[in-house]
N, CA and C atoms of all chains as a GROMACS GRO file, in nm:
protein
  654
    1ARG      N    1   6.631   2.608   6.472
    1ARG     CA    2   6.489   2.587   6.492
    1ARG      C    3   6.456   2.553   6.641
    2LYS      N    4   6.347   2.625   6.697
    2LYS     CA    5   6.314   2.600   6.835
    2LYS      C    6   6.273   2.459   6.854
    3GLU      N    7   6.283   2.402   6.975
    3GLU     CA    8   6.244   2.266   7.007
    3GLU      C    9   6.094   2.250   6.991
    4VAL      N   10   6.023   2.351   7.028
    4VAL     CA   11   5.866   2.347   7.008
    4VAL      C   12   5.817   2.483   6.970
    5GLU      N   13   5.752   2.486   6.857
    5GLU     CA   14   5.697   2.608   6.801
    5GLU      C   15   5.554   2.604   6.783
    6GLN      N   16   5.480   2.707   6.817
    6GLN     CA   17   5.339   2.713   6.799
    6GLN      C   18   5.298   2.833   6.708
    7ASP      N   19   5.179   2.812   6.646
    7ASP     CA   20   5.116   2.933   6.585
    7ASP      C   21   5.109   3.051   6.678
    8PRO      N   22   5.162   3.160   6.645
    8PRO     CA   23   5.166   3.270   6.751
    8PRO      C   24   5.028   3.323   6.788
    9GLY      N   25   4.939   3.315   6.687
    9GLY     CA   26   4.804   3.375   6.717
    9GLY      C   27   4.818   3.524   6.723
   10PRO      N   28   4.727   3.606   6.774
   10PRO     CA   29   4.604   3.553   6.846
   10PRO      C   30   4.505   3.504   6.741
   11PHE      N   31   4.414   3.411   6.778
   11PHE     CA   32   4.309   3.368   6.699
   11PHE      C   33   4.183   3.426   6.756
   12ASN      N   34   4.106   3.502   6.681
   12ASN     CA   35   3.982   3.565   6.723
   12ASN      C   36   3.870   3.497   6.625
   13VAL      N   37   3.781   3.426   6.694
   13VAL     CA   38   3.683   3.355   6.614
   13VAL      C   39   3.545   3.372   6.674
   14PRO      N   40   3.438   3.361   6.588
   14PRO     CA   41   3.301   3.372   6.645
   14PRO      C   42   3.256   3.240   6.709
   15GLU      N   43   3.164   3.255   6.806
   15GLU     CA   44   3.105   3.135   6.854
   15GLU      C   45   3.058   3.034   6.745
   16GLY      N   46   3.084   2.910   6.774
   16GLY     CA   47   3.035   2.810   6.676
   16GLY      C   48   3.137   2.780   6.564
   17ALA      N   49   3.245   2.865   6.561
   17ALA     CA   50   3.357   2.830   6.453
   17ALA      C   51   3.435   2.711   6.490
   18THR      N   52   3.503   2.661   6.386
   18THR     CA   53   3.608   2.557   6.401
   18THR      C   54   3.740   2.622   6.379
   19VAL      N   55   3.830   2.596   6.486
   19VAL     CA   56   3.958   2.654   6.476
   19VAL      C   57   4.068   2.549   6.501
   20ALA      N   58   4.176   2.567   6.433
   20ALA     CA   59   4.284   2.471   6.451
   20ALA      C   60   4.421   2.529   6.484
   21PHE      N   61   4.500   2.478   6.573
   21PHE     CA   62   4.634   2.524   6.599
   21PHE      C   63   4.736   2.411   6.568
   22ASN      N   64   4.852   2.463   6.527
   22ASN     CA   65   4.954   2.366   6.495
   22ASN      C   66   5.077   2.384   6.590
   23CYS      N   67   5.151   2.277   6.609
   23CYS     CA   68   5.260   2.281   6.697
   23CYS      C   69   5.375   2.192   6.634
   24THR      N   70   5.488   2.247   6.599
   24THR     CA   71   5.592   2.162   6.542
   24THR      C   72   5.704   2.141   6.651
   25TYR      N   73   5.761   2.027   6.636
   25TYR     CA   74   5.870   1.991   6.737
   25TYR      C   75   5.985   1.936   6.662
   26SER      N   76   6.104   1.943   6.732
   26SER     CA   77   6.231   1.911   6.667
   26SER      C   78   6.282   1.768   6.704
   27ASN      N   79   6.241   1.726   6.820
   27ASN     CA   80   6.295   1.593   6.871
   27ASN      C   81   6.217   1.481   6.802
   28SER      N   82   6.270   1.418   6.705
   28SER     CA   83   6.202   1.304   6.642
   28SER      C   84   6.181   1.185   6.726
   29ALA      N   85   6.253   1.173   6.842
   29ALA     CA   86   6.232   1.058   6.923
   29ALA      C   87   6.125   1.071   7.019
   30SER      N   88   6.055   1.197   7.028
   30SER     CA   89   5.943   1.214   7.123
   30SER      C   90   5.833   1.110   7.094
   31GLN      N   91   5.773   1.056   7.196
   31GLN     CA   92   5.664   0.951   7.178
   31GLN      C   93   5.530   1.000   7.223
   32SER      N   94   5.532   1.101   7.312
   32SER     CA   95   5.405   1.142   7.368
   32SER      C   96   5.405   1.295   7.364
   33PHE      N   97   5.282   1.350   7.366
   33PHE     CA   98   5.273   1.491   7.362
   33PHE      C   99   5.140   1.529   7.436
   34PHE      N  100   5.141   1.664   7.469
   34PHE     CA  101   5.026   1.707   7.544
   34PHE      C  102   4.985   1.836   7.508
   35TRP      N  103   4.860   1.871   7.518
   35TRP     CA  104   4.800   2.004   7.496
   35TRP      C  105   4.749   2.048   7.631
   36TYR      N  106   4.783   2.170   7.673
   36TYR     CA  107   4.741   2.223   7.801
   36TYR      C  108   4.661   2.354   7.763
   37ARG      N  109   4.568   2.381   7.849
   37ARG     CA  110   4.501   2.511   7.848
   37ARG      C  111   4.532   2.602   7.962
   38GLN      N  112   4.562   2.726   7.936
   38GLN     CA  113   4.596   2.820   8.040
   38GLN      C  114   4.504   2.940   8.036
   39ASP      N  115   4.427   2.965   8.136
   39ASP     CA  116   4.349   3.086   8.144
   39ASP      C  117   4.436   3.194   8.201
   40CYS      N  118   4.393   3.320   8.172
   40CYS     CA  119   4.469   3.426   8.221
   40CYS      C  120   4.502   3.433   8.366
   41ARG      N  121   4.629   3.438   8.402
   41ARG     CA  122   4.679   3.446   8.530
   41ARG      C  123   4.654   3.326   8.616
   42LYS      N  124   4.625   3.205   8.541
   42LYS     CA  125   4.608   3.075   8.612
   42LYS      C  126   4.715   2.983   8.569
   43GLU      N  127   4.717   2.866   8.639
   43GLU     CA  128   4.820   2.764   8.607
   43GLU      C  129   4.771   2.693   8.475
   44PRO      N  130   4.865   2.629   8.406
   44PRO     CA  131   4.834   2.541   8.294
   44PRO      C  132   4.748   2.418   8.348
   45LYS      N  133   4.647   2.375   8.268
   45LYS     CA  134   4.579   2.251   8.304
   45LYS      C  135   4.579   2.161   8.180
   46LEU      N  136   4.594   2.030   8.205
   46LEU     CA  137   4.588   1.940   8.096
   46LEU      C  138   4.456   1.932   8.017
   47LEU      N  139   4.470   1.942   7.890
   47LEU     CA  140   4.356   1.937   7.801
   47LEU      C  141   4.349   1.798   7.733
   48MET      N  142   4.455   1.760   7.671
   48MET     CA  143   4.452   1.632   7.603
   48MET      C  144   4.595   1.572   7.597
   49SER      N  145   4.602   1.442   7.602
   49SER     CA  146   4.721   1.369   7.576
   49SER      C  147   4.724   1.303   7.442
   50VAL      N  148   4.841   1.289   7.380
   50VAL     CA  149   4.854   1.229   7.240
   50VAL      C  150   4.964   1.130   7.256
   51TYR      N  151   4.931   1.010   7.237
   51TYR     CA  152   5.036   0.910   7.249
   51TYR      C  153   5.051   0.827   7.119
   52SER      N  154   4.957   0.830   7.033
   52SER     CA  155   4.970   0.771   6.899
   52SER      C  156   4.934   0.865   6.790
   53SER      N  157   4.855   0.826   6.699
   53SER     CA  158   4.819   0.909   6.584
   53SER      C  159   4.730   1.030   6.624
   54GLY      N  160   4.654   1.013   6.731
   54GLY     CA  161   4.558   1.124   6.770
   54GLY      C  162   4.477   1.087   6.879
   55ASN      N  163   4.386   1.181   6.927
   55ASN     CA  164   4.301   1.158   7.032
   55ASN      C  165   4.181   1.255   7.011
   56GLU      N  166   4.061   1.208   7.060
   56GLU     CA  167   3.942   1.296   7.043
   56GLU      C  168   3.868   1.295   7.176
   57ASP      N  169   3.826   1.412   7.211
   57ASP     CA  170   3.750   1.421   7.336
   57ASP      C  171   3.645   1.534   7.317
   58GLY      N  172   3.522   1.482   7.290
   58GLY     CA  173   3.415   1.579   7.256
   58GLY      C  174   3.440   1.670   7.142
   59ARG      N  175   3.442   1.795   7.170
   59ARG     CA  176   3.467   1.889   7.061
   59ARG      C  177   3.620   1.919   7.021
   60PHE      N  178   3.702   1.845   7.092
   60PHE     CA  179   3.842   1.864   7.080
   60PHE      C  180   3.911   1.741   7.011
   61THR      N  181   3.990   1.766   6.915
   61THR     CA  182   4.057   1.661   6.847
   61THR      C  183   4.211   1.693   6.836
   62ALA      N  184   4.297   1.610   6.878
   62ALA     CA  185   4.435   1.633   6.857
   62ALA      C  186   4.490   1.521   6.769
   63GLN      N  187   4.570   1.566   6.668
   63GLN     CA  188   4.632   1.480   6.566
   63GLN      C  189   4.784   1.482   6.574
   64LEU      N  190   4.850   1.379   6.546
   64LEU     CA  191   4.983   1.377   6.540
   64LEU      C  192   5.037   1.324   6.404
   65ASN      N  193   5.136   1.402   6.348
   65ASN     CA  194   5.198   1.370   6.222
   65ASN      C  195   5.348   1.350   6.247
   66ARG      N  196   5.383   1.233   6.262
   66ARG     CA  197   5.527   1.209   6.309
   66ARG      C  198   5.620   1.235   6.192
   67ALA      N  199   5.570   1.206   6.061
   67ALA     CA  200   5.666   1.221   5.955
   67ALA      C  201   5.701   1.372   5.943
   68SER      N  202   5.607   1.458   5.960
   68SER     CA  203   5.627   1.603   5.947
   68SER      C  204   5.657   1.666   6.081
   69GLN      N  205   5.656   1.590   6.197
   69GLN     CA  206   5.688   1.638   6.332
   69GLN      C  207   5.599   1.756   6.370
   70TYR      N  208   5.466   1.732   6.365
   70TYR     CA  209   5.383   1.829   6.424
   70TYR      C  210   5.252   1.764   6.472
   71ILE      N  211   5.200   1.840   6.579
   71ILE     CA  212   5.070   1.799   6.634
   71ILE      C  213   4.975   1.912   6.616
   72SER      N  214   4.852   1.881   6.605
   72SER     CA  215   4.747   1.992   6.589
   72SER      C  216   4.634   1.968   6.684
   73LEU      N  217   4.563   2.083   6.720
   73LEU     CA  218   4.461   2.079   6.805
   73LEU      C  219   4.341   2.144   6.730
   74LEU      N  220   4.231   2.071   6.717
   74LEU     CA  221   4.108   2.118   6.643
   74LEU      C  222   4.001   2.132   6.750
   75ILE      N  223   3.936   2.252   6.752
   75ILE     CA  224   3.830   2.278   6.832
   75ILE      C  225   3.708   2.309   6.745
   76ARG      N  226   3.605   2.226   6.765
   76ARG     CA  227   3.482   2.240   6.686
   76ARG      C  228   3.370   2.309   6.773
   77ASP      N  229   3.280   2.387   6.700
   77ASP     CA  230   3.174   2.457   6.771
   77ASP      C  231   3.227   2.531   6.891
   78SER      N  232   3.313   2.629   6.865
   78SER     CA  233   3.374   2.704   6.973
   78SER      C  234   3.280   2.762   7.065
   79LYS      N  235   3.309   2.771   7.191
   79LYS     CA  236   3.228   2.832   7.300
   79LYS      C  237   3.306   2.947   7.350
   80LEU      N  238   3.234   3.042   7.412
   80LEU     CA  239   3.302   3.151   7.470
   80LEU      C  240   3.394   3.108   7.572
   81SER      N  241   3.373   2.996   7.647
   81SER     CA  242   3.453   2.945   7.751
   81SER      C  243   3.581   2.882   7.708
   82ASP      N  244   3.595   2.870   7.570
   82ASP     CA  245   3.717   2.821   7.508
   82ASP      C  246   3.822   2.914   7.502
   83SER      N  247   3.790   3.036   7.527
   83SER     CA  248   3.889   3.147   7.524
   83SER      C  249   4.001   3.124   7.630
   84ALA      N  250   4.114   3.111   7.585
   84ALA     CA  251   4.237   3.080   7.666
   84ALA      C  252   4.363   3.071   7.580
   85THR      N  253   4.471   3.047   7.647
   85THR     CA  254   4.598   3.024   7.579
   85THR      C  255   4.616   2.869   7.579
   86TYR      N  256   4.644   2.821   7.461
   86TYR     CA  257   4.674   2.673   7.447
   86TYR      C  258   4.826   2.641   7.421
   87LEU      N  259   4.872   2.560   7.520
   87LEU     CA  260   5.014   2.530   7.520
   87LEU      C  261   5.043   2.390   7.465
   88CYS      N  262   5.136   2.384   7.380
   88CYS     CA  263   5.177   2.251   7.332
   88CYS      C  264   5.300   2.208   7.403
   89VAL      N  265   5.298   2.084   7.453
   89VAL     CA  266   5.414   2.029   7.533
   89VAL      C  267   5.473   1.915   7.478
   90VAL      N  268   5.606   1.906   7.458
   90VAL     CA  269   5.677   1.788   7.410
   90VAL      C  270   5.765   1.745   7.532
   91PRO      N  271   5.732   1.624   7.592
   91PRO     CA  272   5.815   1.580   7.694
   91PRO      C  273   5.959   1.563   7.661
   92PRO      N  274   6.047   1.574   7.756
   92PRO     CA  275   6.024   1.580   7.896
   92PRO      C  276   5.978   1.715   7.953
   93MET      N  277   6.027   1.817   7.898
   93MET     CA  278   5.996   1.944   7.962
   93MET      C  279   5.994   2.069   7.876
   94ARG      N  280   5.946   2.050   7.750
   94ARG     CA  281   5.951   2.162   7.657
   94ARG      C  282   5.814   2.215   7.624
   95PHE      N  283   5.792   2.336   7.655
   95PHE     CA  284   5.659   2.407   7.634
   95PHE      C  285   5.672   2.495   7.515
   96GLY      N  286   5.572   2.498   7.432
   96GLY     CA  287   5.565   2.602   7.336
   96GLY      C  288   5.524   2.727   7.397
   97ALA      N  289   5.532   2.849   7.326
   97ALA     CA  290   5.496   2.975   7.384
   97ALA      C  291   5.354   2.998   7.396
   98GLY      N  292   5.270   2.913   7.332
   98GLY     CA  293   5.127   2.917   7.353
   98GLY      C  294   5.060   2.991   7.234
   99THR      N  295   4.937   2.957   7.208
   99THR     CA  296   4.851   3.016   7.103
   99THR      C  297   4.730   3.073   7.177
  100ARG      N  298   4.708   3.200   7.164
  100ARG     CA  299   4.591   3.268   7.236
  100ARG      C  300   4.471   3.260   7.144
  101LEU      N  301   4.363   3.215   7.210
  101LEU     CA  302   4.236   3.206   7.139
  101LEU      C  303   4.127   3.292   7.209
  102THR      N  304   4.060   3.376   7.129
  102THR     CA  305   3.945   3.455   7.189
  102THR      C  306   3.822   3.410   7.103
  103VAL      N  307   3.724   3.370   7.170
  103VAL     CA  308   3.596   3.336   7.105
  103VAL      C  309   3.496   3.444   7.140
  104LYS      N  310   3.439   3.499   7.030
  104LYS     CA  311   3.353   3.620   7.049
  104LYS      C  312   3.206   3.577   7.015
  105PRO      N  313   3.109   3.654   7.081
  105PRO     CA  314   2.976   3.627   7.065
  105PRO      C  315   2.936   3.660   6.922
  106ASN      N  316   4.171   1.700   9.821
  106ASN     CA  317   4.256   1.668   9.709
  106ASN      C  318   4.338   1.785   9.672
  107ALA      N  319   4.455   1.807   9.746
  107ALA     CA  320   4.529   1.933   9.730
  107ALA      C  321   4.609   1.929   9.598
  108GLY      N  322   4.669   1.813   9.553
  108GLY     CA  323   4.752   1.815   9.435
  108GLY      C  324   4.883   1.877   9.460
  109VAL      N  325   4.912   1.998   9.388
  109VAL     CA  326   5.037   2.068   9.401
  109VAL      C  327   5.003   2.208   9.466
  110THR      N  328   5.070   2.229   9.574
  110THR     CA  329   5.050   2.352   9.651
  110THR      C  330   5.176   2.436   9.654
  111GLN      N  331   5.155   2.562   9.618
  111GLN     CA  332   5.280   2.662   9.621
  111GLN      C  333   5.252   2.766   9.723
  112THR      N  334   5.356   2.798   9.792
  112THR     CA  335   5.353   2.908   9.889
  112THR      C  336   5.484   2.994   9.880
  113PRO      N  337   5.470   3.120   9.881
  113PRO     CA  338   5.360   3.204   9.890
  113PRO      C  339   5.278   3.215   9.750
  114LYS      N  340   5.174   3.285   9.754
  114LYS     CA  341   5.108   3.319   9.632
  114LYS      C  342   5.162   3.447   9.567
  115PHE      N  343   5.198   3.543   9.651
  115PHE     CA  344   5.249   3.673   9.601
  115PHE      C  345   5.356   3.710   9.684
  116ARG      N  346   5.458   3.781   9.627
  116ARG     CA  347   5.569   3.835   9.716
  116ARG      C  348   5.634   3.952   9.649
  117VAL      N  349   5.664   4.061   9.716
  117VAL     CA  350   5.748   4.170   9.661
  117VAL      C  351   5.876   4.174   9.733
  118LEU      N  352   5.991   4.180   9.664
  118LEU     CA  353   6.112   4.178   9.725
  118LEU      C  354   6.196   4.297   9.673
  119LYS      N  355   6.295   4.335   9.756
  119LYS     CA  356   6.390   4.437   9.711
  119LYS      C  357   6.505   4.372   9.648
  120THR      N  358   6.571   4.430   9.558
  120THR     CA  359   6.689   4.377   9.496
  120THR      C  360   6.791   4.344   9.603
  121GLY      N  361   6.841   4.219   9.594
  121GLY     CA  362   6.949   4.168   9.690
  121GLY      C  363   6.888   4.090   9.796
  122GLN      N  364   6.764   4.090   9.818
  122GLN     CA  365   6.697   4.006   9.921
  122GLN      C  366   6.699   3.868   9.879
  123SER      N  367   6.681   3.778   9.970
  123SER     CA  368   6.667   3.641   9.935
  123SER      C  369   6.539   3.583   9.984
  124MET      N  370   6.492   3.470   9.923
  124MET     CA  371   6.372   3.415   9.968
  124MET      C  372   6.358   3.267   9.913
  125THR      N  373   6.274   3.189   9.967
  125THR     CA  374   6.248   3.050   9.927
  125THR      C  375   6.104   3.035   9.897
  126LEU      N  376   6.074   2.974   9.780
  126LEU     CA  377   5.943   2.929   9.733
  126LEU      C  378   5.933   2.781   9.758
  127LEU      N  379   5.818   2.748   9.823
  127LEU     CA  380   5.790   2.609   9.859
  127LEU      C  381   5.689   2.548   9.769
  128CYS      N  382   5.713   2.431   9.720
  128CYS     CA  383   5.616   2.348   9.648
  128CYS      C  384   5.595   2.209   9.716
  129ALA      N  385   5.475   2.176   9.737
  129ALA     CA  386   5.440   2.051   9.799
  129ALA      C  387   5.337   1.972   9.712
  130GLN      N  388   5.362   1.845   9.697
  130GLN     CA  389   5.276   1.766   9.619
  130GLN      C  390   5.226   1.639   9.706
  131ASP      N  391   5.102   1.600   9.696
  131ASP     CA  392   5.054   1.486   9.772
  131ASP      C  393   5.016   1.369   9.684
  132MET      N  394   5.077   1.360   9.571
  132MET     CA  395   5.043   1.257   9.470
  132MET      C  396   5.152   1.147   9.460
  133ASN      N  397   5.249   1.162   9.547
  133ASN     CA  398   5.365   1.061   9.546
  133ASN      C  399   5.441   1.054   9.416
  134HIS      N  400   5.446   1.170   9.344
  134HIS     CA  401   5.513   1.177   9.222
  134HIS      C  402   5.664   1.182   9.232
  135GLU      N  403   5.739   1.119   9.150
  135GLU     CA  404   5.878   1.115   9.157
  135GLU      C  405   5.942   1.250   9.103
  136TYR      N  406   5.885   1.300   8.994
  136TYR     CA  407   5.945   1.411   8.931
  136TYR      C  408   5.875   1.547   8.975
  137MET      N  409   5.968   1.650   8.990
  137MET     CA  410   5.911   1.775   9.028
  137MET      C  411   5.990   1.879   8.948
  138TYR      N  412   5.922   1.996   8.918
  138TYR     CA  413   5.982   2.091   8.832
  138TYR      C  414   5.947   2.228   8.879
  139TRP      N  415   6.046   2.328   8.849
  139TRP     CA  416   6.015   2.471   8.872
  139TRP      C  417   6.025   2.538   8.732
  140TYR      N  418   5.924   2.619   8.700
  140TYR     CA  419   5.926   2.695   8.578
  140TYR      C  420   5.903   2.840   8.610
  141ARG      N  421   5.948   2.924   8.516
  141ARG     CA  422   5.915   3.063   8.525
  141ARG      C  423   5.838   3.099   8.394
  142GLN      N  424   5.738   3.189   8.404
  142GLN     CA  425   5.665   3.229   8.294
  142GLN      C  426   5.661   3.383   8.273
  143ASP      N  427   5.718   3.428   8.168
  143ASP     CA  428   5.726   3.566   8.133
  143ASP      C  429   5.638   3.600   8.017
  144PRO      N  430   5.584   3.722   8.006
  144PRO     CA  431   5.493   3.755   7.893
  144PRO      C  432   5.555   3.718   7.755
  145GLY      N  433   5.475   3.641   7.677
  145GLY     CA  434   5.523   3.609   7.547
  145GLY      C  435   5.633   3.502   7.535
  146MET      N  436   5.676   3.453   7.649
  146MET     CA  437   5.784   3.358   7.656
  146MET      C  438   5.749   3.214   7.677
  147GLY      N  439   5.630   3.183   7.721
  147GLY     CA  440   5.592   3.058   7.755
  147GLY      C  441   5.655   3.007   7.892
  148LEU      N  442   5.658   2.888   7.919
  148LEU     CA  443   5.717   2.839   8.045
  148LEU      C  444   5.859   2.797   8.013
  149ARG      N  445   5.946   2.837   8.102
  149ARG     CA  446   6.086   2.800   8.084
  149ARG      C  447   6.133   2.722   8.210
  150LEU      N  448   6.196   2.607   8.192
  150LEU     CA  449   6.234   2.526   8.302
  150LEU      C  450   6.357   2.579   8.376
  151ILE      N  451   6.349   2.589   8.512
  151ILE     CA  452   6.456   2.646   8.588
  151ILE      C  453   6.546   2.531   8.640
  152HIS      N  454   6.480   2.449   8.717
  152HIS     CA  455   6.548   2.329   8.775
  152HIS      C  456   6.435   2.216   8.784
  153TYR      N  457   6.491   2.094   8.785
  153TYR     CA  458   6.395   1.989   8.816
  153TYR      C  459   6.456   1.880   8.901
  154SER      N  460   6.370   1.787   8.946
  154SER     CA  461   6.422   1.676   9.023
  154SER      C  462   6.349   1.545   8.981
  155VAL      N  463   6.441   1.441   8.976
  155VAL     CA  464   6.388   1.311   8.930
  155VAL      C  465   6.355   1.216   9.054
  156GLY      N  466   6.380   1.276   9.173
  156GLY     CA  467   6.357   1.200   9.289
  156GLY      C  468   6.409   1.259   9.415
  157GLU      N  469   6.371   1.207   9.525
  157GLU     CA  470   6.426   1.264   9.647
  157GLU      C  471   6.572   1.277   9.656
  158GLY      N  472   6.626   1.388   9.697
  158GLY     CA  473   6.774   1.402   9.703
  158GLY      C  474   6.846   1.429   9.575
  159THR      N  475   6.777   1.440   9.464
  159THR     CA  476   6.828   1.475   9.338
  159THR      C  477   6.778   1.600   9.280
  160THR      N  478   6.865   1.677   9.213
  160THR     CA  479   6.826   1.806   9.143
  160THR      C  480   6.911   1.810   9.016
  161ALA      N  481   6.847   1.881   8.916
  161ALA     CA  482   6.930   1.902   8.798
  161ALA      C  483   6.895   2.042   8.735
  162LYS      N  484   6.980   2.098   8.657
  162LYS     CA  485   6.957   2.225   8.595
  162LYS      C  486   6.858   2.211   8.475
  163GLY      N  487   6.785   2.312   8.455
  163GLY     CA  488   6.700   2.323   8.338
  163GLY      C  489   6.749   2.427   8.238
  164GLU      N  490   6.664   2.493   8.174
  164GLU     CA  491   6.696   2.583   8.065
  164GLU      C  492   6.753   2.723   8.118
  165VAL      N  493   6.693   2.766   8.238
  165VAL     CA  494   6.740   2.894   8.279
  165VAL      C  495   6.767   2.893   8.434
  166PRO      N  496   6.877   2.820   8.474
  166PRO     CA  497   6.904   2.790   8.615
  166PRO      C  498   6.981   2.909   8.696
  167ASP      N  499   7.042   2.994   8.622
  167ASP     CA  500   7.138   3.099   8.683
  167ASP      C  501   7.052   3.190   8.776
  168GLY      N  502   7.103   3.199   8.903
  168GLY     CA  503   7.045   3.287   8.994
  168GLY      C  504   6.944   3.213   9.097
  169TYR      N  505   6.921   3.081   9.072
  169TYR     CA  506   6.838   3.000   9.147
  169TYR      C  507   6.904   2.875   9.207
  170ASN      N  508   6.867   2.827   9.326
  170ASN     CA  509   6.897   2.700   9.377
  170ASN      C  510   6.779   2.627   9.417
  171VAL      N  511   6.792   2.496   9.422
  171VAL     CA  512   6.686   2.417   9.468
  171VAL      C  513   6.725   2.301   9.555
  172SER      N  514   6.623   2.247   9.624
  172SER     CA  515   6.660   2.134   9.712
  172SER      C  516   6.535   2.041   9.721
  173ARG      N  517   6.560   1.908   9.725
  173ARG     CA  518   6.448   1.814   9.738
  173ARG      C  519   6.481   1.715   9.847
  174LEU      N  520   6.482   1.756   9.969
  174LEU     CA  521   6.509   1.678  10.080
  174LEU      C  522   6.406   1.573  10.114
  175LYS      N  523   6.288   1.605  10.082
  175LYS     CA  524   6.171   1.512  10.099
  175LYS      C  525   6.098   1.490   9.963
  176LYS      N  526   6.056   1.376   9.938
  176LYS     CA  527   5.995   1.346   9.812
  176LYS      C  528   5.874   1.438   9.774
  177GLN      N  529   5.796   1.482   9.871
  177GLN     CA  530   5.689   1.569   9.845
  177GLN      C  531   5.710   1.706   9.834
  178ASN      N  532   5.831   1.760   9.873
  178ASN     CA  533   5.861   1.905   9.866
  178ASN      C  534   5.971   1.932   9.772
  179PHE      N  535   5.968   2.048   9.710
  179PHE     CA  536   6.069   2.098   9.619
  179PHE      C  537   6.085   2.249   9.635
  180LEU      N  538   6.198   2.295   9.686
  180LEU     CA  539   6.214   2.426   9.724
  180LEU      C  540   6.295   2.500   9.621
  181LEU      N  541   6.251   2.620   9.585
  181LEU     CA  542   6.328   2.709   9.496
  181LEU      C  543   6.375   2.825   9.572
  182GLY      N  544   6.504   2.853   9.565
  182GLY     CA  545   6.566   2.967   9.641
  182GLY      C  546   6.626   3.066   9.552
  183LEU      N  547   6.606   3.196   9.581
  183LEU     CA  548   6.679   3.305   9.523
  183LEU      C  549   6.768   3.363   9.626
  184GLU      N  550   6.897   3.356   9.600
  184GLU     CA  551   6.987   3.399   9.702
  184GLU      C  552   7.001   3.551   9.711
  185SER      N  553   7.007   3.613   9.599
  185SER     CA  554   7.022   3.760   9.583
  185SER      C  555   6.923   3.805   9.468
  186ALA      N  556   6.802   3.841   9.503
  186ALA     CA  557   6.705   3.871   9.395
  186ALA      C  558   6.743   3.992   9.306
  187ALA      N  559   6.712   3.975   9.183
  187ALA     CA  560   6.740   4.073   9.080
  187ALA      C  561   6.608   4.105   9.009
  188PRO      N  562   6.592   4.230   8.954
  188PRO     CA  563   6.469   4.265   8.889
  188PRO      C  564   6.436   4.177   8.774
  189SER      N  565   6.536   4.119   8.708
  189SER     CA  566   6.517   4.024   8.598
  189SER      C  567   6.445   3.900   8.647
  190GLN      N  568   6.434   3.873   8.772
  190GLN     CA  569   6.368   3.762   8.824
  190GLN      C  570   6.228   3.779   8.850
  191THR      N  571   6.179   3.900   8.828
  191THR     CA  572   6.034   3.926   8.837
  191THR      C  573   5.961   3.840   8.736
  192SER      N  574   5.871   3.772   8.781
  192SER     CA  575   5.812   3.666   8.701
  192SER      C  576   5.693   3.591   8.786
  193VAL      N  577   5.626   3.498   8.706
  193VAL     CA  578   5.537   3.410   8.773
  193VAL      C  579   5.602   3.278   8.768
  194TYR      N  580   5.605   3.220   8.884
  194TYR     CA  581   5.676   3.089   8.903
  194TYR      C  582   5.576   2.975   8.929
  195PHE      N  583   5.592   2.867   8.848
  195PHE     CA  584   5.503   2.752   8.859
  195PHE      C  585   5.581   2.630   8.899
  196CYS      N  586   5.534   2.556   8.990
  196CYS     CA  587   5.586   2.432   9.024
  196CYS      C  588   5.494   2.322   8.967
  197ALA      N  589   5.559   2.209   8.926
  197ALA     CA  590   5.474   2.101   8.873
  197ALA      C  591   5.536   1.963   8.911
  198SER      N  592   5.451   1.862   8.906
  198SER     CA  593   5.504   1.740   8.940
  198SER      C  594   5.456   1.633   8.838
  199SER      N  595   5.512   1.520   8.823
  199SER     CA  596   5.455   1.412   8.739
  199SER      C  597   5.509   1.276   8.778
  200ARG      N  598   5.444   1.172   8.744
  200ARG     CA  599   5.482   1.043   8.783
  200ARG      C  600   5.606   1.002   8.714
  201THR      N  601   5.610   1.023   8.583
  201THR     CA  602   5.741   1.003   8.508
  201THR      C  603   5.770   1.124   8.434
  202ALA      N  604   5.883   1.123   8.350
  202ALA     CA  605   5.920   1.251   8.279
  202ALA      C  606   5.864   1.251   8.144
  203THR      N  607   5.836   1.138   8.077
  203THR     CA  608   5.808   1.135   7.938
  203THR      C  609   5.671   1.111   7.896
  204ASN      N  610   5.598   1.015   7.951
  204ASN     CA  611   5.468   0.988   7.896
  204ASN      C  612   5.354   1.010   7.996
  205GLN      N  613   5.384   1.084   8.094
  205GLN     CA  614   5.275   1.129   8.205
  205GLN      C  615   5.278   1.275   8.210
  206PRO      N  616   5.156   1.338   8.213
  206PRO     CA  617   5.133   1.472   8.217
  206PRO      C  618   5.188   1.535   8.345
  207GLN      N  619   5.216   1.665   8.348
  207GLN     CA  620   5.255   1.739   8.464
  207GLN      C  621   5.130   1.794   8.522
  208HIS      N  622   5.134   1.805   8.659
  208HIS     CA  623   5.024   1.871   8.740
  208HIS      C  624   5.089   1.998   8.797
  209PHE      N  625   5.018   2.105   8.775
  209PHE     CA  626   5.078   2.237   8.821
  209PHE      C  627   5.019   2.289   8.949
  210GLY      N  628   5.095   2.365   9.027
  210GLY     CA  629   5.044   2.443   9.126
  210GLY      C  630   4.992   2.579   9.070
  211ASP      N  631   4.923   2.666   9.150
  211ASP     CA  632   4.861   2.778   9.096
  211ASP      C  633   4.948   2.898   9.087
  212GLY      N  634   5.080   2.883   9.110
  212GLY     CA  635   5.172   2.985   9.071
  212GLY      C  636   5.205   3.085   9.200
  213THR      N  637   5.331   3.145   9.186
  213THR     CA  638   5.371   3.244   9.275
  213THR      C  639   5.399   3.366   9.191
  214ARG      N  640   5.343   3.485   9.224
  214ARG     CA  641   5.380   3.606   9.144
  214ARG      C  642   5.482   3.676   9.228
  215LEU      N  643   5.605   3.695   9.170
  215LEU     CA  644   5.712   3.750   9.245
  215LEU      C  645   5.759   3.887   9.168
  216SER      N  646   5.757   3.991   9.245
  216SER     CA  647   5.810   4.118   9.192
  216SER      C  648   5.935   4.153   9.270
  217ILE      N  649   6.033   4.192   9.189
  217ILE     CA  650   6.157   4.240   9.252
  217ILE      C  651   6.188   4.383   9.218
  218LEU      N  652   6.188   4.473   9.322
  218LEU     CA  653   6.194   4.614   9.294
  218LEU      C  654   6.350   4.669   9.301
   0.00000   0.00000   0.00000
């Protein structure tokens, strides 16, 4: 089992849709997690941090399930500008391969 | 507010040539990292440093060397470039390794012919 695995995607959704990505991890000792957003040919940028059961920031919600060892990212009311690749990170330095999202008009 | 700065942004090398990528951060972070990103592979850790004067191997260290002589700088060296090292290289820094996010530079696109 890979240390960090993500839904491979791609996800193609219409504007206004709700979409969710999952990320599973193998290190049960991990205490904090991060979601990054990466636009094409750009550097990853921090989207959300998850330190306990979950976190919410506007249209974005991250949830943590320690028993099943996965975190999820929910995007509500998708915008065209949400189109990007979303990376799950399990510290100290393990990145998932990313899930690509395309939001279409 | 520079954050993490990588130089150069682009470089084309011939097989066997050597070069050094420079990463500089102005956030007084202890931890610094070098990753490579290949299509469909996500980011893979090459080397990292937990403080000035220290370095450690990551997931894919072969063919690379690093140095951290000053806290703010982390250098990645390719002694004899190979086509397999064609990639996008990202440097990152963080305050700690576990519960603080990493801040990334905008990458170096390296092609080895």
